[in-house]
Each structure stands twice: as C-alpha cells, then as structure tokens.
DRENPA-3360 file (N, C-alpha, C; in nm, 2 decimals, always signed):
BEGIN
1 = MTTLLAFT = +2.13/+1.16/+1.63/+1.99/+1.13/+1.66/+2.04/+1.00/+1.69 ~ +1.97/+0.98/+1.75/+1.98/+0.88/+1.81/+1.88/+0.75/+1.71 ~ +1.88/+0.72/+1.74/+1.86/+0.59/+1.64/+1.73/+0.53/+1.67 ~ +1.67/+0.50/+1.78/+1.52/+0.53/+1.82/+1.39/+0.64/+1.77 ~ +1.53/+0.77/+1.73/+1.44/+0.89/+1.72/+1.44/+0.90/+1.60 ~ +1.59/+0.81/+1.52/+1.54/+0.83/+1.38/+1.43/+0.71/+1.34 ~ +1.46/+0.63/+1.34/+1.29/+0.53/+1.36/+1.18/+0.55/+1.35 ~ +1.14/+0.70/+1.50/+1.05/+0.76/+1.51/+1.02/+0.87/+1.38;
9 = VLVALVGL = +1.10/+0.92/+1.36/+1.03/+1.05/+1.25/+1.05/+0.90/+1.06 ~ +1.10/+0.90/+1.09/+1.10/+0.76/+0.98/+0.92/+0.69/+0.98 ~ +0.92/+0.68/+1.06/+0.79/+0.61/+1.08/+0.64/+0.73/+1.04 ~ +0.67/+0.84/+1.10/+0.58/+0.97/+1.11/+0.62/+1.06/+0.92 ~ +0.72/+1.01/+0.91/+0.71/+1.07/+0.73/+0.58/+0.93/+0.68 ~ +0.62/+0.81/+0.69/+0.53/+0.71/+0.59/+0.35/+0.76/+0.65 ~ +0.39/+0.87/+0.80/+0.22/+0.81/+0.76/+0.19/+0.95/+0.70 ~ +0.34/+1.05/+0.67/+0.26/+1.18/+0.63/+0.23/+1.16/+0.43;
17 = ERVAELVV = +0.29/+1.03/+0.43/+0.31/+1.01/+0.32/+0.13/+0.92/+0.24 ~ +0.10/+0.86/+0.39/-0.01/+0.80/+0.40/-0.16/+0.88/+0.33 ~ -0.09/+1.05/+0.38/-0.18/+1.12/+0.46/-0.25/+1.25/+0.31 ~ -0.11/+1.20/+0.26/-0.11/+1.28/+0.06/-0.16/+1.15/-0.02 ~ -0.11/+1.03/+0.05/-0.20/+0.96/-0.02/-0.34/+0.91/+0.00 ~ -0.40/+1.00/+0.07/-0.55/+1.00/+0.10/-0.58/+1.08/+0.08 ~ -0.55/+1.19/+0.01/-0.57/+1.36/-0.06/-0.58/+1.32/-0.16 ~ -0.52/+1.24/-0.21/-0.52/+1.13/-0.37/-0.66/+1.11/-0.40;
25 = SVRNAAWS = -0.65/+0.99/-0.29/-0.75/+0.87/-0.29/-0.87/+0.91/-0.34 ~ -0.90/+1.04/-0.19/-1.06/+1.10/-0.22/-1.06/+1.19/-0.36 ~ -0.99/+1.27/-0.39/-0.95/+1.33/-0.53/-0.99/+1.20/-0.64 ~ -0.92/+1.11/-0.68/-0.95/+1.03/-0.74/-1.11/+0.97/-0.80 ~ -1.14/+0.86/-0.61/-1.24/+0.85/-0.59/-1.37/+0.89/-0.66 ~ -1.36/+1.03/-0.58/-1.49/+1.17/-0.64/-1.44/+1.12/-0.84 ~ -1.38/+1.18/-0.90/-1.35/+1.19/-1.01/-1.44/+1.03/-1.06 ~ -1.43/+0.92/-1.05/-1.43/+0.82/-1.06/-1.60/+0.79/-1.06;
33 = KERGGVES = -1.66/+0.86/-0.99/-1.77/+0.82/-0.89/-1.85/+0.91/-1.00 ~ -1.76/+1.02/-0.99/-1.88/+1.15/-1.11/-1.87/+1.07/-1.27 ~ -1.83/+0.97/-1.26/-1.75/+0.94/-1.41/-1.85/+0.80/-1.41 ~ -1.96/+0.79/-1.27/-2.02/+0.64/-1.31/-2.01/+0.50/-1.22 ~ -1.89/+0.52/-1.15/-1.78/+0.46/-1.12/-1.80/+0.35/-1.03 ~ -1.86/+0.18/-1.04/-1.95/+0.13/-0.93/-1.78/+0.10/-0.75 ~ -1.84/+0.08/-0.66/-1.76/+0.05/-0.58/-1.83/-0.10/-0.59 ~ -1.68/-0.13/-0.54/-1.66/-0.31/-0.46/-1.55/-0.36/-0.32;
41 = GQGHFPFM = -1.63/-0.42/-0.28/-1.59/-0.49/-0.18/-1.56/-0.35/-0.01 ~ -1.67/-0.31/-0.01/-1.70/-0.18/+0.11/-1.66/-0.22/+0.22 ~ -1.65/-0.37/+0.27/-1.68/-0.45/+0.39/-1.55/-0.46/+0.45 ~ -1.46/-0.49/+0.36/-1.30/-0.51/+0.35/-1.27/-0.39/+0.44 ~ -1.26/-0.29/+0.38/-1.21/-0.16/+0.39/-1.16/-0.14/+0.55 ~ -1.28/-0.05/+0.59/-1.23/+0.00/+0.78/-1.10/-0.10/+0.80 ~ -1.12/-0.23/+0.72/-0.98/-0.31/+0.83/-0.86/-0.29/+0.80 ~ -0.93/-0.27/+0.69/-0.73/-0.23/+0.62/-0.71/-0.06/+0.65;
49 = VVLHTGLL = -0.75/+0.01/+0.71/-0.75/+0.08/+0.72/-0.72/+0.10/+0.90 ~ -0.80/+0.08/+0.97/-0.72/-0.04/+1.08/-0.58/-0.10/+1.12 ~ -0.60/-0.15/+1.02/-0.51/-0.29/+0.99/-0.33/-0.18/+0.92 ~ -0.31/-0.06/+0.85/-0.20/+0.02/+0.78/-0.20/+0.07/+0.92 ~ -0.27/+0.13/+0.98/-0.27/+0.27/+1.11/-0.21/+0.15/+1.14 ~ -0.25/+0.07/+1.21/-0.18/-0.01/+1.31/-0.05/-0.11/+1.32 ~ +0.00/-0.07/+1.21/+0.17/-0.14/+1.11/+0.25/-0.01/+1.16 ~ +0.19/+0.10/+1.16/+0.28/+0.19/+1.19/+0.27/+0.23/+1.33;
57 = VGALVEAW = +0.16/+0.26/+1.38/+0.15/+0.23/+1.59/+0.29/+0.16/+1.67 ~ +0.24/-0.03/+1.57/+0.29/-0.07/+1.67/+0.36/-0.08/+1.64 ~ +0.45/-0.03/+1.50/+0.62/-0.05/+1.50/+0.70/+0.08/+1.55 ~ +0.61/+0.12/+1.65/+0.62/+0.27/+1.69/+0.63/+0.20/+1.81 ~ +0.51/+0.14/+1.88/+0.53/+0.10/+2.05/+0.66/+0.01/+2.07 ~ +0.67/-0.11/+1.95/+0.74/-0.19/+1.97/+0.83/-0.14/+1.98 ~ +0.87/-0.02/+1.89/+1.00/+0.00/+1.94/+1.07/+0.06/+2.06 ~ +1.00/+0.16/+2.08/+0.99/+0.24/+2.24/+0.97/+0.10/+2.39;
65 = VRRPDVPS = +0.87/+0.03/+2.35/+0.94/-0.07/+2.47/+0.98/-0.11/+2.48 ~ +1.02/-0.25/+2.37/+1.17/-0.35/+2.34/+1.23/-0.30/+2.36 ~ +1.30/-0.20/+2.27/+1.41/-0.14/+2.28/+1.55/-0.21/+2.23 ~ +1.45/-0.25/+2.07/+1.55/-0.38/+2.09/+1.72/-0.31/+2.03 ~ +1.85/-0.37/+1.96/+1.93/-0.37/+1.99/+1.93/-0.37/+1.83 ~ +1.96/-0.29/+1.69/+1.95/-0.30/+1.55/+2.09/-0.31/+1.55 ~ +2.13/-0.40/+1.45/+2.25/-0.42/+1.37/+2.22/-0.35/+1.28 ~ +2.35/-0.30/+1.20/+2.30/-0.17/+1.11/+2.27/-0.29/+1.02;
73 = VLAWSMLA = +2.37/-0.32/+1.01/+2.29/-0.41/+0.85/+2.16/-0.47/+0.80 ~ +2.04/-0.47/+0.90/+1.93/-0.51/+0.90/+1.86/-0.28/+0.85 ~ +1.91/-0.25/+1.00/+1.87/-0.11/+0.96/+1.85/-0.08/+0.78 ~ +1.99/-0.07/+0.71/+2.00/+0.03/+0.60/+1.95/-0.11/+0.55 ~ +1.94/-0.22/+0.58/+1.87/-0.26/+0.46/+1.71/-0.26/+0.44 ~ +1.67/-0.29/+0.54/+1.51/-0.26/+0.53/+1.45/-0.13/+0.50 ~ +1.53/-0.06/+0.50/+1.54/+0.10/+0.48/+1.58/+0.12/+0.37 ~ +1.63/+0.03/+0.22/+1.62/+0.05/+0.16/+1.46/-0.03/+0.05;
81 = LVVASQAL = +1.46/-0.09/+0.11/+1.31/-0.17/+0.09/+1.24/-0.08/+0.06 ~ +1.26/-0.04/+0.20/+1.10/+0.09/+0.27/+1.13/+0.21/+0.14 ~ +1.29/+0.23/+0.15/+1.24/+0.33/-0.01/+1.18/+0.25/-0.13 ~ +1.22/+0.18/-0.17/+1.18/+0.12/-0.25/+1.03/+0.15/-0.30 ~ +0.94/+0.02/-0.18/+0.81/-0.01/-0.19/+0.74/+0.13/-0.24 ~ +0.83/+0.21/-0.09/+0.72/+0.33/-0.21/+0.78/+0.42/-0.31 ~ +0.83/+0.37/-0.33/+0.85/+0.39/-0.53/+0.82/+0.37/-0.65 ~ +0.76/+0.24/-0.56/+0.71/+0.09/-0.66/+0.59/+0.18/-0.61;
89 = RWWCISTL = +0.48/+0.18/-0.57/+0.39/+0.21/-0.51/+0.40/+0.41/-0.59 ~ +0.40/+0.49/-0.56/+0.43/+0.62/-0.64/+0.41/+0.58/-0.84 ~ +0.47/+0.43/-0.84/+0.49/+0.49/-1.03/+0.33/+0.37/-1.03 ~ +0.32/+0.28/-0.89/+0.14/+0.25/-0.94/+0.04/+0.37/-0.96 ~ +0.02/+0.40/-0.87/-0.01/+0.60/-0.87/+0.02/+0.64/-0.99 ~ +0.10/+0.69/-1.06/+0.07/+0.77/-1.11/+0.09/+0.67/-1.25 ~ +0.10/+0.57/-1.23/+0.04/+0.44/-1.40/-0.11/+0.50/-1.41 ~ -0.18/+0.53/-1.27/-0.32/+0.46/-1.29/-0.37/+0.58/-1.24;
97 = GRRWNTRV = -0.29/+0.72/-1.25/-0.38/+0.84/-1.27/-0.49/+0.86/-1.14 ~ -0.57/+0.93/-1.28/-0.65/+0.94/-1.18/-0.80/+0.78/-1.15 ~ -0.76/+0.67/-1.19/-0.83/+0.62/-1.19/-0.73/+0.52/-1.06 ~ -0.68/+0.57/-1.00/-0.58/+0.48/-0.89/-0.66/+0.53/-0.72 ~ -0.72/+0.48/-0.67/-0.77/+0.57/-0.48/-0.75/+0.42/-0.43 ~ -0.82/+0.44/-0.29/-0.79/+0.34/-0.20/-0.90/+0.24/-0.17 ~ -1.03/+0.22/-0.25/-1.06/+0.16/-0.23/-1.11/+0.06/-0.37 ~ -1.18/+0.05/-0.39/-1.28/-0.10/-0.54/-1.36/+0.02/-0.62;
105 = IIVPGLPP = -1.28/+0.07/-0.72/-1.40/+0.18/-0.75/-1.35/+0.16/-0.93 ~ -1.47/+0.10/-0.99/-1.47/+0.06/-1.19/-1.54/+0.16/-1.24 ~ -1.47/+0.23/-1.34/-1.53/+0.36/-1.40/-1.58/+0.25/-1.52 ~ -1.73/+0.21/-1.58/-1.79/+0.12/-1.68/-1.72/+0.14/-1.83 ~ -1.66/+0.13/-1.88/-1.65/+0.10/-2.01/-1.44/+0.17/-2.00 ~ -1.42/+0.17/-1.91/-1.26/+0.23/-1.90/-1.21/+0.08/-1.91 ~ -1.09/+0.04/-1.97/-1.04/-0.05/-2.03/-0.92/-0.06/-1.92 ~ -0.89/-0.20/-1.86/-0.81/-0.25/-1.80/-0.64/-0.18/-1.78;
113 = VTGGPYRL = -0.60/-0.11/-1.69/-0.44/+0.00/-1.73/-0.33/-0.13/-1.73 ~ -0.30/-0.13/-1.85/-0.16/-0.27/-1.87/+0.00/-0.27/-1.84 ~ -0.05/-0.06/-1.85/+0.12/-0.01/-1.83/+0.20/+0.01/-1.72 ~ +0.30/+0.08/-1.73/+0.39/+0.08/-1.64/+0.44/-0.07/-1.53 ~ +0.42/-0.06/-1.40/+0.42/-0.20/-1.34/+0.30/-0.31/-1.33 ~ +0.23/-0.23/-1.36/+0.12/-0.34/-1.45/+0.14/-0.46/-1.58 ~ +0.25/-0.34/-1.62/+0.32/-0.51/-1.81/+0.34/-0.56/-1.67 ~ +0.46/-0.61/-1.54/+0.55/-0.68/-1.50/+0.48/-0.75/-1.41;
121 = MRHPNYVA = +0.34/-0.68/-1.38/+0.24/-0.79/-1.24/+0.18/-0.79/-1.28 ~ +0.08/-0.85/-1.19/-0.10/-0.79/-1.19/-0.15/-0.71/-1.08 ~ -0.03/-0.71/-0.94/-0.09/-0.65/-0.81/+0.00/-0.63/-0.86 ~ +0.10/-0.50/-0.86/+0.20/-0.40/-0.82/+0.25/-0.37/-0.73 ~ +0.06/-0.27/-0.65/+0.07/-0.17/-0.52/+0.12/-0.28/-0.41 ~ -0.06/-0.43/-0.45/-0.04/-0.54/-0.31/+0.23/-0.59/-0.30 ~ +0.21/-0.58/-0.43/+0.34/-0.58/-0.37/+0.45/-0.53/-0.27 ~ +0.44/-0.38/-0.31/+0.42/-0.22/-0.21/+0.44/-0.28/-0.09;
129 = VVVEGIAL = +0.32/-0.33/-0.07/+0.23/-0.31/+0.06/+0.32/-0.43/+0.11 ~ +0.31/-0.52/+0.12/+0.37/-0.68/+0.17/+0.56/-0.63/+0.20 ~ +0.61/-0.57/+0.12/+0.72/-0.56/+0.08/+0.77/-0.45/+0.23 ~ +0.70/-0.34/+0.24/+0.69/-0.21/+0.32/+0.62/-0.27/+0.49 ~ +0.55/-0.37/+0.46/+0.48/-0.41/+0.66/+0.61/-0.50/+0.67 ~ +0.66/-0.53/+0.58/+0.76/-0.68/+0.64/+0.87/-0.60/+0.64 ~ +0.92/-0.46/+0.58/+1.06/-0.37/+0.57/+1.05/-0.29/+0.70 ~ +0.93/-0.18/+0.74/+0.97/-0.09/+0.83/+0.95/-0.09/+0.92;
137 = PLVHAAWI = +0.88/-0.23/+1.01/+0.88/-0.24/+1.11/+1.06/-0.28/+1.12 ~ +1.13/-0.42/+1.08/+1.26/-0.43/+1.12/+1.36/-0.26/+1.07 ~ +1.32/-0.16/+0.99/+1.41/-0.11/+1.03/+1.49/-0.04/+1.16 ~ +1.44/-0.06/+1.26/+1.42/-0.10/+1.39/+1.41/-0.19/+1.47 ~ +1.35/-0.36/+1.35/+1.41/-0.47/+1.47/+1.25/-0.47/+1.48 ~ +1.12/-0.50/+1.46/+1.01/-0.45/+1.54/+0.95/-0.56/+1.47 ~ +1.01/-0.70/+1.46/+0.95/-0.84/+1.46/+0.81/-0.91/+1.47 ~ +0.72/-0.82/+1.66/+0.68/-0.87/+1.64/+0.56/-0.82/+1.49;
145 = TALVFTVL = +0.59/-0.70/+1.52/+0.50/-0.59/+1.40/+0.53/-0.65/+1.28 ~ +0.60/-0.64/+1.27/+0.63/-0.76/+1.11/+0.55/-0.86/+1.06 ~ +0.57/-0.95/+1.23/+0.51/-1.07/+1.19/+0.32/-1.06/+1.20 ~ +0.26/-1.01/+1.26/+0.16/-0.98/+1.29/+0.10/-0.89/+1.19 ~ +0.19/-0.74/+1.12/+0.09/-0.73/+1.05/+0.13/-0.84/+0.86 ~ +0.20/-0.84/+0.84/+0.19/-0.97/+0.72/+0.11/-1.08/+0.73 ~ +0.08/-1.14/+0.89/-0.01/-1.27/+0.87/-0.17/-1.17/+0.83 ~ -0.19/-1.08/+0.90/-0.27/-0.95/+0.95/-0.28/-0.97/+0.76;
153 = NAGLLAVR = -0.22/-0.90/+0.72/-0.22/-0.82/+0.52/-0.26/-0.94/+0.45 ~ -0.20/-1.08/+0.52/-0.21/-1.18/+0.39/-0.34/-1.24/+0.43 ~ -0.45/-1.17/+0.53/-0.61/-1.27/+0.49/-0.67/-1.14/+0.46 ~ -0.58/-1.02/+0.46/-0.73/-0.94/+0.35/-0.67/-0.95/+0.25 ~ -0.55/-0.98/+0.18/-0.51/-0.93/+0.08/-0.54/-1.03/-0.03 ~ -0.62/-1.20/+0.12/-0.67/-1.26/-0.04/-0.85/-1.20/-0.07 ~ -0.88/-1.11/+0.04/-0.99/-1.06/+0.04/-1.00/-1.02/-0.06 ~ -0.94/-0.91/-0.04/-0.92/-0.75/-0.18/-0.89/-0.81/-0.29;
161 = IRVEDRAL = -0.80/-0.90/-0.35/-0.73/-0.93/-0.49/-0.84/-1.03/-0.53 ~ -0.90/-1.06/-0.51/-1.06/-1.14/-0.51/-1.14/-0.97/-0.55 ~ -1.14/-0.98/-0.44/-1.32/-0.82/-0.51/-1.24/-0.77/-0.60 ~ -1.12/-0.72/-0.62/-1.03/-0.61/-0.71/-1.04/-0.70/-0.88 ~ -1.02/-0.89/-0.80/-0.99/-0.91/-1.02/-1.16/-0.96/-1.06 ~ -1.24/-0.95/-0.96/-1.38/-1.02/-1.00/-1.43/-0.83/-1.09 ~ -1.39/-0.69/-0.94/-1.44/-0.60/-1.01/-1.37/-0.58/-1.17 ~ -1.21/-0.68/-1.20/-1.19/-0.64/-1.29/-1.25/-0.68/-1.42;
169 = ATLPRTTE = -1.28/-0.81/-1.43/-1.32/-0.87/-1.47/-1.42/-0.80/-1.56 ~ -1.50/-0.64/-1.54/-1.60/-0.71/-1.61/-1.57/-0.49/-1.64 ~ -1.45/-0.48/-1.69/-1.39/-0.41/-1.74/-1.33/-0.46/-1.87 ~ -1.34/-0.33/-2.00/-1.42/-0.48/-2.15/-1.21/-0.46/-2.17 ~ -1.20/-0.56/-2.23/-1.09/-0.55/-2.30/-1.01/-0.55/-2.39 ~ -0.89/-0.49/-2.43/-0.81/-0.45/-2.53/-0.72/-0.54/-2.52 ~ -0.65/-0.47/-2.71/-0.54/-0.58/-2.73/-0.48/-0.46/-2.70 ~ -0.47/-0.33/-2.69/-0.39/-0.20/-2.66/-0.37/-0.16/-2.53;
177 = AAGA = -0.23/-0.12/-2.49/-0.16/-0.15/-2.37/-0.24/+0.03/-2.34 ~ -0.31/+0.00/-2.21/-0.37/+0.15/-2.17/-0.25/+0.16/-2.04 ~ -0.24/+0.30/-1.99/-0.18/+0.33/-1.89/-0.04/+0.40/-1.96 ~ +0.01/+0.43/-1.83/+0.18/+0.50/-1.91/+0.27/+0.38/-1.94;
% end
C-alpha cells in the first residue's frame, strides 16, 4: 500500500472516530438536557464543526495535490502523536461519562469532574485536539493544513475555553474528586 493511500485510510479512520464521537455526544447532550442542562456558547459551535471537518478534508487534499516526500521519521512520530491524542481524547470522554459532549452543556447542581486527566490539567481534551491538529496532517507532511488549522483553532479555543470556564464556574465546588 502506498503511503498516500495509507494516509487516506488513516484520515478516514479518524473521520469514523469523529462519527462515533458524535453518536456519543448526541446521546449525552440529550441526557444532560433531560436533567436541566443549560447550553452556552452556541455561536462558535458551527465554526468548530467546519474547522474540524476542514482539518480532515484539508489534510487529504493537500497530501493528494502536493504529493510531498514524507520522511519515515516524520510519518511514524506524528502517527504516534495521533494515537496518543486519540487515547487522551477517549480518556476524557470516559472520565466525563454521560456529561461529555461536543457542546458546552452544564447540568445545574453537579460538581465539576476532577478525576482522570482532569486531575492533571484543566482542559485535557483541548490538548488532544491541538496535538492531533498538528500531528494528523504531518503524518503525510501536509504542513499547510497543520499550520492553518493550528492558527484558526487557537482563536476558536480562546473563545471556547472562555465560554467553558464561565459555564463551569456556575457549578458547586466540592472537596471530593468527582469523576473516574
């Protein structure tokens, strides 16, 4: 299998992973809203969807159009980072359980989750997003896509984290760690 075809399969697999995330997200968002969950930051959500879709499409288009030479060390090291970012993402999802979704929905009265990767850092899922946004395109030396996504994602995350922090500030604080 050529490296370009292998990269295409990788991006398709990441796309399928995103579909799985959306299934989980829709189910969990419904669970949260049934319990009085309040959504914040709806305005930036469509841009987030377009940006993340653009990452996958852009990486493929750039790889197929530019057909760059890809040093093996770059491909394999970036693939390792892609796998690590997926592992971190699913650790976040499993830690948050029913409370995880792609939107910012806060269920009043539930304390913030402070277990799992959240005991190590405040926004671990966004670390996974940043790493993947750089590493996935670079598996096939699609540096233009990596650069454009990273710059646009930095602006998006500045908004998203502010919205999320403001929403999380409404939750009750406890001395016990919540979550897994």
